N, C-alpha and C positions, 0 to 999 in steps of 0.2 A: 059164784063162778059164772053162772049164766049171764048175770048183769054185766060182768066184766067182759065177756066175749061179745056181748051186744055193743058195748061201748067201743071196743077195739074195731069191730066191724064198721060202726058208724064213722069213726075217725079215718079208717082206710078208704071208705067210700067218698068222704069229703075231700081227702087228699087226692084221690084219683080224679074226682070231678074237677078239682082246681087245676090239675095238670092238663086235663083234657081241654080246658078253656083257652081261648086266645089271650095273649099277654102283651102289654105295652112295654117296649124296650127303648131305652134312650142311651145316648153315649156321645163321645167326642172322638174325632179322628185327627191325629196330628202327624207331622213329618218327623222322621228320625233325625234329619240333618239339623233343623233349627228349632224343633219342638213346637213349631207354630201350627195352629189349626189349618186344615185343608178344606176349603169350600168346594162343593160340586162333586164329592165322592159318591159313587153309587154303592148303596148298601142293599144287598139282596138277601132274601131268605132262600137258602139253597134248596133247589128242587121245586120252587114255586115262582110265581110272578110277583109276589109281594115284595115290597122294598121301599126305599126312600133315598133322598139325596141330602147330603150335609149342607147346612146353610153357611153364611159368610163367617160364622164363628166355628165352623167345623162340627157342629152339633146335628144330631138327627133324632128322629122319633119314628118308630114303626110299630106295627102290630104283628106279633109272632103267632102264626096259626098253630092250632093244636097239632101235636105230632111232629113239629119242626123244632130243631135245636141248633142249627148251624147258620151263621151269617157270613156272607161273602162280600168283601170290600174291594172295589176296583176303581182305579183312576189312572188316566193316561200319565205315563212317566213314573209310575210306581208299580211294584210287584203286587199282583192280586193275592190277597190273603183271606183265609177262612178262620173263623173263631167259634168255638162252642159256647152257647149261651148258658151261663151258670147263675146269672142274676138278672135283675131288671135293668142294670146299668152296665153296658159293654163298651169300654174304651179300647182303642187300638192305635198303634203307631205304625205307619206305613213306611216301607223301605224303598228308597229311590231305585228304579230300574235303570242301570247304566247302559243297557242295550237299547233304550228308547231315547228319542229326541224329546227330552222332557223339560227343556229350559222354560222358565217363566218369562213372559214378555211383559215388561212394564210400559204401559202406554201413557202414564201420567194421570189418566182418569181412572185407572184400575189396573189389575193384572189379568193376563190371559195365559192359559197353558199352551205352549207351542204346539203340542200334539193336537189341539182342537182349533187352533187359530189359522186364519188365512193371511195373517200379517207377515210381511217380510221385514226382518229386523236383524240388527247385529248388536251383540251385547259384549261389553268389556267390563270385567269384574275387578274388584279392589286389588287382587293380587297382581293384576297386569298394569296398574297405574300408580301404586304406592311406592314410596322410597325412591323418588326420582328427583334430580336437581333441576328439572324443567319447571318454569314458573307458570306457564299457561296450560290449563287442562286440555285445551285443543291440541297442543303440540304433543301431549302425552298420548292422545288418541291416534296420532298419525300412523297409518299402516295397520291398525288393529282391527278395522272394520271394513269389509268389502262395500264399495259404493261411496265411501267417505274419503274425500280429498282434502288434505290439510297442507297449506302452503305457507311456510314460515318466511315472512318477508324481511325480518330483521333479527339480529342477535341481541338487540337491546333488551335487557331483562325486563319482563313485564309487557313486552310489545304485543301488538295485535297480529293474529294470523288470519289468513283467508281460508274459510271452510266452505266446502260445497258438497252437497249430497246429490248423487246421480246427475252431475253436470250443472250447467248454468241455464236457468230458465227465465231470465229477464235481461232486458237491454239497458234500461235506464234506472229502474228501481233496484232495490236490494235483492241479491241472490243468495244471501246468507240464510242458514237454517234458523228455525225457531228453537229457543232454549226453554226447557221446563225443569224447574228445581222442586222436587218433592210435590209434584202435582200443580205447581203454580208457574204460569208463564212469566219469565223475567226478561227485562231488557239487558242487552249485552253490547259490547263494543267500546268505542272511545267516547267518554263524556267530558274529559278534560279539555278546557279551552286552550287553544294554541295560538295566542295572539302574536307571538313572534315568529311563527312559522318555522320552528326549529327542525321540522321534518321527521320527527320520530313519533310513532303511534303508541298508544297505551290501551290496554283492554281491561275493563273493570272485572272481567271474568278471571283475571290473574289473581284477584283477591280471594278466590276460592282455593282452599287447600285440598290437593288431590288425596291426601291421607284421610280426609273426612268423607270420602265418597265410597259408597257401597257398590254401586254399579252405574254404568252409563249405557243407555240403550239408544241406538240410532234407528229411528223409524223411517222407512223408505218408500213403502208401497201405498197404493191407493186406499186400501182398507184401513190403514193407520192414519194417513195424512188427512183423510176426510173427517176424522174426529176433531181436527183443529180447523176445519173449514177454510175461511178466508186467510188464515195465517200459516197454513201447512204446506203450501206448494213447494217450498224449497227444502223440505225435509224437517224432521223434528229430532232434537237431541234431548233425551230425558235423563236427568241426573238425579240419582237417589242417594241421599246421605245416610250415614250409619245410624242405626237405632238400637235401643236396648233390647235385650232378650231376657226372659225369666230365668232365674237361677242365681247362683252366687255371683256377687260383683267381681268383675275382672278389671285389673289395672294394666294398661299397656303403655309402655314408654319406648320411644324410638329417638335416636340421635344419629345424625350423619354430618360429616365434614369432608371437604375436598377442595380441589382446585380446578380452575377452568383456564383454557387458553384458546386464542382465536384459531379458527380453521380456515386456511387460505386456499385449499385445493390446489389447482394448477397455476394459480396466479402468483406473480412475483414482479419485482421492479429491478431495474439495473442498479448495480452498485456504482460507486464513484469512478472506479477504474473503467467500467464498461461505458459509462456516460462519456468519460474523457476520450476514449478511443473512438466511440461512435461519432461524437460531434466533430472531432478532427477529421474523420473520414468523410463526413458530409461536407465539410468546408472544402476539402480537396476535390470532392466530386463536383462541387459548384464553382471551381476555377480558382480557389485561393492557392497562393504559392506556399511552399514550406515555411518561408520566412514569416509570411503573414499569419500562418496557422500557429507557429511557435510563439509569435508575439501575443496572439490572442489566447493561446492555451499553453503557457509555460508549464513545465513539469512541477513547478512549485505549487500549482493549484491543488495537487494531490496531498499537500501537507496539511490542509485544513478542509476536511469533508465531514459530512454528518449523515447518519442513518436515520432518516425520517420515519421509516417503517417501524424500526425498533422503538422509536420515541412515541409513536402514535398508538401502539398496541402493547398490552401487558398481560401478564397472567393474573387472573382473578381468583376469587375464593367463593365458596358456598358453604352454608351451614344451615341445619334445620333440626328442630326439636319438637316432638309431639307427645302429649300426654292424653290418654283416654281412659275414662272410667265408665263402665256400663254393666248393667245387670237389672235385677228387680225380682218381684214376686209374681205370682200368677195374675195378680190384679194390676200391678204398677211396674212399668219398666222405665229405665232412664239411660241416657247416654250423654256424657259430658266430655268435651274435648277442648284442649288448649294447644295452640301451635305457634311456633315462631320460625321464620325462614328469612335468610338474607343471602343475596348474591351480589358480589362486586363484578361489574362488567369488565370486558377486556379492552374497552376504550376508556381512557382516563375520564374521571368525573361522571361515571355512569354506574348505577346500582339500583337494586330493588330490595325492599325490606317489607315483610308482611307479618301481621299478628292476627290470629284467629281465636275466637271463643264461640263454641256452639253448645247448645243444650236442647235435648229432645226428651220429652216426658209424655207417656201415654198411661191412662188409668181406666180400668174397667170399673167405673164407679158403682154401677148396678149391673145385674145380669142383662138388662136391656139398654144400658147407657155406657158408651165409651167416649172419653174425651182425650184430647192431646194438645200439647203446646210445644212449639219449637222456636228457637232463636238461632240464626246464623249470622254472626257479626264478624267483621274484618276491618282491618286498617292497614293501608300500605303507604310507604314512603319511597318515592322514586326520584332518582337523579337521572335526568335524561342527557345523553350526549347530544351535541348538536348534530343534526342530520347531515348527510354527505354533501348536500347542495349548499350548505351554510358556510360562509367564509371562515368562521372560527372553528370549523369542524376539523378535528384531528384526521378524520378519514379523508376529507378533501385535501388537506395539506400533505398527506402522505403521497398523494398522486400528483400534486402540482408543485411541490418543492424539490428542486433538483439537489441531490446529495453533493453535487460538485459546486453549484453556484450559490446556494442559499445556506447560510450558517446562522443558528439562532442566537449566538452569544456575541456581545460586543467585545472589543479588545480588553476592556477592564473586567470581563467575566460576567457582567450583568446581561440579562436577556433583552433582546430587541422587543419592542412592543409590536412591531410589524409595520408601523406607519412610517418608519425612517426610510429615506431614499436609499441609503446604503444597505438596507436589509435585503432587498431584491426579490422577496417572495411575491408570488402572483396574487395572493389573496389580500395582502395588506394587513394580515393578522398573524402573529406568531402564537400558535395555540399553546405552546409551552408557557407563555406568559399569560395569555388571556384565560386559559383553562383553569388557572388557580383562582381567578377573580370573578369570572362570570359563571352563572349557573342557571339551570332550569329545574325547578323543584316541583314535584307534584305529590299532593297528599290526598288519598281517597279513603273515605269511610263508606262501608256498606252494611246495612242492617236489614235482615229479612225476618220478620216475625209472622208466625203462622199458628192459628188455633183452629180446632175443629171439635164438633160434638156429633156423635153418631148414635142414633136411636134404633134399636131393633124392635120395630112395631109388631111384626109377625115373623114366622119362620121364613117367609119368602119376601119380606119387605123391610128395607133399611132406609132410614132418613138421615142425611148428613148435611151439615152446614160447615163450610170452611171460610175463614176470613184471613187475608194476608196483607201485610204492608211491607213494601220494599223501599228503603230510603238509600239514596246515593248522594254523597257530598264529595265534590271534586274541587280542589283548590290548587291553582298553579301560581308560581312566582318566578319571573324571569328578571335577572339583573345583568346589566351591562356596565361594567366599570368605565369611567370616562377616559382612562388611559389606554383602553383596548380599542381595537379596530372597530368593533360594533358600537362601543360607547362614543367614540370620536365621531361616528357618522350619525349619531342620534339627533344632534341639534347644531345650529351654526356656532354656538359657543362651546360645543364639544364637552358637554357637561354630564354625560351618562344618562341612563334610562332605567326605570323600573316599571314592569308591567305585572299586575296582579289580576287574576280572574277566578271566578267561582261559579260552579254549576251545581244546582240542586235538583234532583230528580225524585219524584214521589209517585209510587204506583200502588193503587189500592185494588184488591181483587176480592170478589165474593163469589162463592160457588155453592149452589143449593142443589142437592141431588137425591133421587130415589133410585135404589138399586137392589138387586137380590137375585136369587136363583130358585127354580122350582122344577118339578117333573110332573108328568101326567100319571095317571094310575098305572099305566104301563111305564115303568121307570126307564125304559130305553129312550123315552122322549124327554130330553133335558133342555132347559132354557135358562139363560141369564140375561139380564137387561140393565140398562142405565138410562135414566132421564135426568138431565142436568141443565140448569141455567147458570150462566157465567156473566159477570159484569166486571169490567176492568177499566180503570181510569188512570191516565198518566199525565203528570204535570211536570214540566221542566222549566226552570228559570235560571238565567245566568246574567252576570255583569262582569265588566272588566274596566280597569282604570289604568291610565298611563301617566307616569310622572317623569319630568326631566329636571336635571340639575339638582343633585343632592346637596343639601346644606351640610350634612355630616355623613361622609362616606362609610363610616363604621356602622351607622344606624340605617339599615336598608329597609325602610318602611315608607309608604306613600306620604305620610305626614311630614317627612323630612325632605321631600323633594319640592323645590321651589316653584316649578312651572307645570301646571296640569297640561297634559297633552291629549286629553280626550277621555270621555267616559262613555261606555256603551252597555247596553243590556237588552234582553229580550225574554219573552215568555211564550211557551207553546204547550198545548195539551191535546190529547185525543182520548177517545173512549170507545169501547166495544161492548155490545150487548149480544149475547149468544144463547141459543137454545139447541140442545143436543139430545138425540135419542139413538140408542143402540140396542139391537136385539141379536143374541147369539142362540142358535139351535143346534143341538147335537143328537143324532139318532144312533143308539147302540154303540156309542163311543167310536164309531167309524166314520160317520158322515156329519160334517159340520157346515152350517150356513150362517153367515154374519151379514148384517146390514146396518147402516147408520145414516142419519139425516141430521144436518146442522144448518141452522138459520143464523146468519151473522148480520149485525148492523154496525156501521162504523161512521164516526164523525169525519173521517178523512175524505169521504166521497161526496159527489154532487147530490143535490136534493132529489134528483130523479132516480138515483141508483144507490141509495144508502143501504139497502138490504139485499142480500143474495142468499140462495140456498145451495148447499153442497151435499153430496151423497156418495155412498159406496155400497157395493155388494160383493161378497166374496164367499168362497167355499173351500173346504178341504176334504180329502178322501184318504182315510187310513187304510191303504191297500194291504198292508201286512196282516190285517185282521180278517181278511176275506178267507173263505173256505179253501179257495184254490191256491192260497199261499201257505197252507199249513204243512204240506209235505216237502216244500222246497227247503234247501239247506244253505242257500247263498245269502239271502237278506235276513237281517235281524230286525230291521225297521225299514218301512217304505211308505212315503206319504206324498200326495200330490195336492197342490193348492193353487188358487188363482183368485184374482180380484180385479175389479174395475171401479173407478170412482173419480170424483172431481174435488178439487181444492182450489184455494186462491192465494194471491199475494197482495197483502195490504200494506207492506212495508215499503214506503216510497224512498227510503234511504236519504240521500242528499237532497231530494226534491222537497222534503219537509212534510208537514201535516196539513197544509192548506193549499195544495196545488189546484184543487178543484174550486177554490173560492176566489172571488174578485178581491184583490188586495191593493192597499195603498202604501206608499213609502213616504217618509218625511225626510230621509237622509239626503242632504244637499239640495232640498227644494225650498226656494224662497220666492216671495212675490213682493215687489216694492220694498225690499229690505226686511220683510217679515217672514218668519218661518211658515211653511205650508206643507201640503202633501200632494201626491200625484199617483195615478194608477200605476201599479208595478206588475200585476199579474192579471191577465184577462179572465181567468177562471173558466170552468166548464161544468155546468150542472149535470151533464150526461156522463161525466167521468165515472168509471166503475172499476171493479176488481180486475186484476190480471188473473186469468183463469188457467187452471191446470187440469188436464185429463190424462189419466194414467192407467195402463193395462199391465198386469203382472201375471206371470205363471212361474211356479217354482216346484222343484222336486227335492225331497229330502230323503236320504237313504243311509242305511248302516249295513255293513257287511262284516264278515269274519267275527261274528258274535259281538258286534258293536265296537270292534277295535279300529275300524275305519268308518268315519261318518262324513257325509258330504251334503252340501246344499248347493243347488244350481238354480239360478234365477235369470229370467229374461224380462225386460221391461220396455215399454214404449211410452214415453212421457211427452205430451204435446202441450205447449204453453201458448195460449191465445190472448187477444185483447191486451197486448203489451203496450205500456205507455211510451209514446214517442212524441217528440216535438215536431209539429207540422206547421207549414206556412198558413197564414190567414190573411185576409184582406187588410191592407194598411189603413182602411177607413175605420177599423176597430181601434186604432191607436197602437197596435202591436204588430210585430212581424210573424210571431209564432205563438202557438198554444199547444197544450198537451192533449192527446187523444188516444183512445184504445184502438190501435191499428196493427200492431206487429204480431208475428208468430215465430216460434222456435220449437224445434223438437230435440229431445235427447233420447237416444236409443242405445241399449247395451245389454250386457250380461255380466253376471257375477258368480263366482265360485268360492266356496269355503270348504276346506278339508281339514279334518282333525283325526289324527291317528295315534294309537298306542303301539309303537314299534316294538318295544321290549318291555316286559313286565315279569321279571324273573323271580323265582322263589327266594333267591339270594338277596333281594332287596334293590336290584338295579332296575330303573325305569327310564324309558326314553319316549317322549311324546313330541309330535310335530303338529303345528297349526299353520295353515296356509290359506291366504285369501288372495283373490285376483279379481279385478274388475276392468271392464272395457266400456267406454262411453263415446258415442258419436254425437256431436252437436252440429246442428244445421239451422240456419235462418231460412224460413220458408215464406215470410211475408213482411214487406215494409210498405210504408205509405207511398203509393204510386209506383212501387217497385224500384224506387230510387235509392241509390247508395247513401249511406251516412259516412262521410269521410271524417275521421278523427285526426285533424292536423296533418303532420308530415309522416306519421307512422302507421296509423291503423285505419281499418274500414269495417263497416257492417254492411254486408251485401247478401242478397238472396242467393241461396245455394252454397254459401260458405259458412264456416264456423264462426261463432262469436270469438272475439279476441284475435281476429285475423290481422296480420301485418300487411301493409300496402305501401310498397317501396319501389324506388328505382332499382333496376337489376344491375348488379355489379358485373362487369365484363372482364375484370382483371387489369393487367398492365400492358401498355403498348410496348412490344419488344424493341421497337425502333428508337424510342426516345424516353421511355420510362414514365410516360403520362398515364394517369388513371383513365379507365374507360367504363362507360355505361351503355347498356343496350337501349336502342330506340324501339318504338312499337313495330317497325318494319324489319327488325332483326339486325339492322346496322348499328354501329357503335358511334359514340360521341365522347368528347372530353369536356363538354359543357354541362355540368351537373345542374346548374340553375334552370336550364331549359327543360330538362326532363322532370325535375321536381315540381315545376309549375304546371305541367301538362299531365293529367291523370292517365291519358292513354299510354304513356311511357312507364307507368307504374304497374306492378304486378302483385297479386296476392302471394305471400311468401310464408305460408303456414300459419299456425295459431298458437297463442300463448297457453291454451288449455291442454293439459295432458290427456292422452287417450287411454293409457294403461297405468294402473297402480297395482302393486302387489306387496304383500307382507309375508314374511316367513319367520316363524319362531320355533326353535328347538329347545326342549327342556330335558335335563338329565338329573336324576337323583340316585344316590346310593348311600344307604344308611343315613348318616347325618348331613351329607353334603348335597348341595343342589347347584346346578350350573345351567344357565340359559343364554342364548344369543338370538337377537332379533334383527333381521334385515328388512329394509324398506326400499322399494324401487319405484321410480316414476319415469314414464316413457311417452314419447310422441309429441311433446310440446316444443315450441321454438321461443328462444329468448332474444331480445334485442339488447346487445351488449353496448349500451351507451357509454359506460365507463371506458371500455376498450377504444371507442372512437376518439376519446380524449387523450389517452396515453399511448396510442399507437397510431399517430396522426401524420406521419411522414414529414415532420418538421414544422407543422402548423403552429404548435404551441412550444416554441423554442425555449429551452431552459426549464421546461416542466420536467417532472420525473418521467422516466420512460419505462414502458412495459418491457419485461425481460427479453422478449423475442423481437423487439422492434429493430434490432440491429442485424437480424438474420434474413438473408435472401432478399434484400432490397435491390432495385435495379441500379446497375453501375455501368454496363457497357451495351452498345447496340447489338440486337439479336438475342439478348438474354431473356429467357422466360422466367421472370421473377414473381414472387408472391406479393411484394410490396412495390408501390411506385417509387420513383426517384425521390428521396427526401430533399426538401428545399426549405430553407429558413423562411418561415411565414406560410408554408404550405404549398402543395403542388396542385393547383387548380381545384381546390376545395375537395381533395380526395377523401377527407374525413367526414363529408356530409352524409346525411341519412341515406342508406341504401342497403341492399341485401348483403353487402360486405360484412355487416355487423350482426347478421342473423346467425345464431348458433343453435344446434340441438342441445337441449338441456337434460338429456337422458342421464340418469344417475342411479347407482346402487349404493345404499348407505348402511353401514353397520350402526343401527340406531341405538341399540342397547345391549350390553353384556353384563351379566350378574353372576357372581360366585358367592355362595353362602354356606354357612355351617351351623347346624342346629345342635346345641349341646344335648347329650344324651339325657333322657328324662330322669334317670336315677340321679345323675349328677345335679340336674336342675332342682330336683326335690330336696337334695341336701342343702342347696343354697336358698331354700324356701321360695323357689321360683316355679311357675308353671312351665315356662319355656324361656330360652335365651338363644338368640340367633345373631351371628355377626356376618356381615356381608360387604362386598366391594362391588361397585357399579360403575361402568363406563358408558358414556353417552356420546354419540357422533364420533366414534374413534376412527372410522375409516369411511371415505367417500371415493367411489370409483366413477369417473366421468371424463369425458373429453372436453368439457366446457372450460374455456380459458379464464373465466372470471373468478372472483372470490368464492362464489358458491352458485350452483345451478338452480337452487330453489329461491326464486326472486319474487314470489307472490303472484296474485292473479293477473296483474297488469302485464307481467312478462318483461318489464323494462328494468334493466339493471343499471341503476344510477348510484354509484358510490355507496354500495350497501354496507351496513354494519355486519361484519361476518358472524356466522353462527359460532357457537362455542363447543369445543371438546371439553369433556369434564370427566374426572375420576373422583368418586367419593367413597368413603368407608363409613360403615354405620353399625348400629346394634339395635335389635328389637328385644325388649324384655317384657314378659307377661307375669303378673302376680295373681 
């Protein structure tokens, strides 16, 4: 018995001693929402200073002092939780705190928690961009992010839109933002060759399926843009595609079908009766007798009329199908998606068809090794309508073919080709005939392959290597039948024409990085860092061939055309080499400081300035966590942030990749009958980056227990060393060269508000999202302070905004005789438009094409299984030059053209009359339709951009059908536009010049989403 008691005493002593000793505790912290690990979580031993911070995989290791048994887990954006230690492995799942501004900011080079970051950004999630009939992801983003301006220049399916972030910061180089897809910088825009100048744009970004996107983050401020150094000055749009998550595989299928119709706004044309009455009244006004008028315009003319508007536009259709499979285990995740989309345009012979196949796989091969591979592939097939300035264009014919004078059919019922004298059409091309035979086809393939390997060397050091290849192949084919107007004009023998072109773009990217996070012994001091080197090389090659005189009209290939009409080709390339360092420091989860430095080298610049350094510094203060805020009941979150930094613009746009180099041309150069070359570009070894300096300050707040959240930002963006063409001595052999001499600033503020208006226990919920932005653009420096006059319409002038109109000032109509009037510089008026157009002192700045205000307003309602949302977008403060109206409301200048619907209203008829329009005269009234402020209009508009009504099948019913969920929905796009603008559409692109625009589309689609 004694020995037994001794043994028990020894065991109790050993157990007590073990409990009294320090223990090593490990674990993993994950998020409740996506089950993914959370790096940077503070793990404290309650009641002590001991603790640790989770690494990039959400893991931690700490020593638990004797006598302690509770761990406390805290992280910005999540509810702080405590857990009793019952074993040596303590895992925990954190719950998001909806009362905090906890959004993750995706920078492209990594993620930052909004609560700790100084970055100003706007994020658009998948739910806001999926299931739409819009082809270009840029257009889907319109109005969804403060500071982002998207201007849709054409309704052609797959066309390019103009995108600007916080204004325009360049005069001659590109002002478009940089695009980053899954961490890789990608080229965007139009790559298709347009040898026939059809006037329609295409954007390779339209090959991207919006349903494959997880989120889009718009980076706007200095702290973020400095990460991209020489390429970040115009803002950065970071696109993240969907990836797999651990768990049972999910299958998602969606389908939608619908119809589209052209949106004409306030625009319209006279019908045949109106043209008949108008032209008779004009003849009478100009002295024709009733007998003469009746002879020229007998009533029988109305027996054969034609509605050209109805013939040129039609209702289109849209359809889309998407299949996604995602899931995985704790070690391997996968996401596979297949998509098909097609939209028929509202102009005959225009359409867009797209096919997508994407695969994303990630594998935790070892505890210390993670690898991933992704492929994003797409193919699109586009039929482009001829642009509005093209003679075979249905859009142009609508405006230039009179419903009274021009009839498309011959007496035998066959179509005129348009070249016949009796046809009478202005263009010499009957599009009803030529549109069936001629075409412009574009096929584009894009494949982006990306692979990475990530090694966890220590708990605070990760090593990552990423390699990506981006391939773009764009092939266009233009055919003009010899019996059509364009084919007839191709050669003297009127034999038709075929033009084929191909463009191949290859981009290689390599990124090598070191990153991680750590804390000091006092865990209130937290750090995360990034060291990265990035190399990117882009090579583009193209060729085109032109053939005349087809041997076999049915076989439309270059080999069947008898006469070569030219072959052309070119090749260009550029490369970037970059080094980036970023360090973020957070103290006590309240005070954050971030700084970055990037060194960039580019082949585009002169030998003396090939490298440049860019930097940023920023900080944030979580005011809500201060002691003096604990007793207040108003704010549930409050944070102040600010940043300052530099970035650059290395995208020369249309200027090309070699503007700094001395170049030679061989085109058209001969010597003594032999081919030769001659200098074409003087070059400038001192040419350097366009530089951007930006200061930002922002306040983020939440009140009413998080039900109302707001972000308020002010920024001042100064762009210096802008590229301008300046005069040089003619002894150099050139008149001008490019130098870094211009300056522009953009200054403004942005507001974003999100509110939960109603969230009842009965299941009814109403939320509102609102964003507003204001931007002031001003040119502050030009070469020698001299104006840059852009032809007869525009000007770049110190003290004025970019995109400024510079025009003769319209003075109205002379009440005595109905003549047009323009103001002279001294305030007097003249009827001589040529004299004022040729003398700049008689021209005035008449506003700018750049909008000053943009806003978006979305309301969402849900009740049990139903959801309903509507989204408004508005743009204010810009001026449009309505060149289309100057052609169709021209006071008789273009007699027998189609007439604008209001051309017959309030024109001058009698002396003393105060009329809106001059006296109409056949052949025009003293050039009254010439360029002037008469054609400048406000393009303010409010548009109902999107309306969606959906119903989710009850879960019990879905389960009986062996489904996870089933939703049916109806979506309307561009259903209503409120504006005073007289043209087809007030949204005409960054140029602000409305020239026979392809109208945007209204659409209604119905669809279904099924999950298994």
